[in-house]
N, C-alpha and C positions, 0 to 999 in steps of 0.2 A: 329497808329495815325500819321498824317502828321506833318512835322515841322511847326513852327508858321506861320499860314496864307498862306500856299501854296495853290494854286488854280490849277485846271486842265485847259488845253487849250480847249476852247469851244467857238464856234462862234454862235451867235444868229441873224445873219443878216437876215435870212429868217423867223424868228419867228414872228407871229402876236400876238396881244393882249397887246401891250405896252400902255402907256409908262411904263418904268421900273425905279425903284429908283436907284440912282447911286451905291448903295451897293448891288445890286441884285446878282451879281456874285463875290462879294468882301468879303472875310472872315474878314479882318481887318475892313473894312467899316461896316459890319454887327455888329460886336462887339461894335464899336464906336457908332453906332446908338442905340444899346441897352442901353448903359450907358447914352447917351444923353437923351433918353426918360425917363429913371429911375430918373435922376437928375431933369428933368422937372416935373415928376410926384410927387416928394416930395414937390416941390415948388408951383405947380399949382393945386388948388382944382378942376378945371374943367377937368383935365387930367384923362383919363381912368386908368392911372397907379397911381393915387393918392390912390387907394385902391388895396390891393393884398390879395391873399389867402395864409395863412400859414398852412402847414400841419406838424404835429408833431406825435410822437409815444407815445401813452398812456402807463402807466405802465402795463396795462393788455394786451398789444400787439396790440390793435386796433389802426388804424390811426385816427387822429382827425384833421379836417380842419376848419378854420374860416377866416372871412374877417377882416382885420385890415387896418388902415391908414398908408401909407408910409410916415414917418416923416422926414427921412433924408437919403442921399446917399453920400458916399465918393467913387468916382470911382477909385481914386488912391489906396485907401486901400481895395477896393472891398468889402465894407461893406454897409449894408442897416439897417435902424433903424425903430422900431415901439415902441409904448407905450402900457402898459396894467396895469391892476389892480393886485396887489401883491396876492390877494386872488383868482385869476382866475386859473382854472384847468390847463391851458396850462403851467404854471410855474412848476407844479408837473411833467408834461411831460418832460420839458426841464431839470429838475434836474435829472431825471432818464436817459435821453438820449438827448443830445444837438443837434442831427441831425434834420434838418428841410428841407422842400422844400417850396419855394416861387413860386407862380403862378400869372402871370399878363397877361391880354389880352386887346388889343385895337381893338374893332370891326370895327372902321373906317379905321384904317390902316391894319386890318387883320393880326395883329402881336401878337404872343404869346411868352412870356418868362417864362422859368422855371429855377430856381436857387436852387441848392443843397448847403447847408452850415451848419456851426456850430454856434449855438446861444450862446450868453453870456448875462447873466442877471445882470443888474445894479440896485441895490436898494439904493446906496449912492455913494458918490464920485463926482468929478468935472463934469463929463458928466451928471449925474443924476441931479445935482443942476442946471446946465445950461438949461437942457431941461424943468425942472419944471418952471424956471424963464420965459421961452419963451412960456409957456402954457397959453392960454387965459382963462378967468374966466369960460366960457361955458365948456371948456374942463376939467377944474379942477372939475367941478360939477360931472363928471362921477365917480370920486374917493371919493365922499361924500355920496354915497348911502349906507344905513346900511346893505343891503342884499348883501352877497358875490355873485359874478357871478356863476350861475349854482345851487345856493342853492334853494331847494324847498320852495315855498311860499304859505301860506294860503290866503294871501291878497296881490294882486299886488301893492297896494298903498304904500307899504313900500319901493318901489323903488324910491320914491321922495327923492332928495338929502337932506342931513342934513343941518342946517343953516351954512352959510359961515362965516368963520373968517380966520385970517391970517394963511396961510399954512395948513389949514384943508384939509386933503386928501393926504398930502405929504407922510405920512407913508405908504400909499397904492399905490402910484404912482411908476411905475416900467418901466425902459427903457430896451429894448432888442435890441442888435445888432447882426447881422448875417454876418459872414465872408463867402462870396460865394466861393465855391470850384469848382463848375461847372456851366456853363450857357448854356441852350438849347434855341436856337433862331429859331423860325418857322414863316415864312412869306408865306401867302397864295396868290397865283396869278393864274388867269385863264390860263396863258401861261405855268405855271409850278411853283410849290411851291419850296421854298428854306428853307432848315433846316441845321443848323450848330450846332456843339457841341464844347464848349470851356472848356479846363482844365485850371483853374485859380490858381492852387496850386504852380506853380513855379514863378520864378522872372518875366518871360514873359509868357503871355497866349499862349496856343497852341490850334489851332482850326482845325477842319476838317468838311467837308460836310458829311451829313448822309442822308439816305432816309427819306423823309417826312412822 
């Protein structure tokens, strides 16, 4: 692997198919763009990065992927956050194996991110309390359904949320943070794709270009 953000000398003066983004041949710029879009995705409901796919490993060894809402990003700490129901099967996955992969794609920008990391489940504590306090009533209703996620149902009507009252659903509300250890950055361009892989485990990220 190259040292942090080394790039090869390469001239694109004769290439057609521009314009090119400023980070097109810039490792550090590509990583910065990835975190910028992730932070925006957590804050902007219209961003394609507002939802992401989380893949975990089930106790039976099969992979399991689902779409969740990206609720928070701390670029300095290299963590991403989503919320889920304590009764959901994904928590059994994470209890057995905390390794996950996060996948995000922006079709307009033609940009894909994949992050490998370790998940931490929060069912109480300051972060849990702060996230619950910031959750809107519509969001809290998700945790007031009597049927646990994935449970077989004889009647789909039982998915209607139970009557609301103060903090109803709090005992089911769960926060999951993922500490990213690697980030795979893929940008698609007619003149030539760009893909980079970053090791985020050290004090400073280490990146290298890889084949797309």
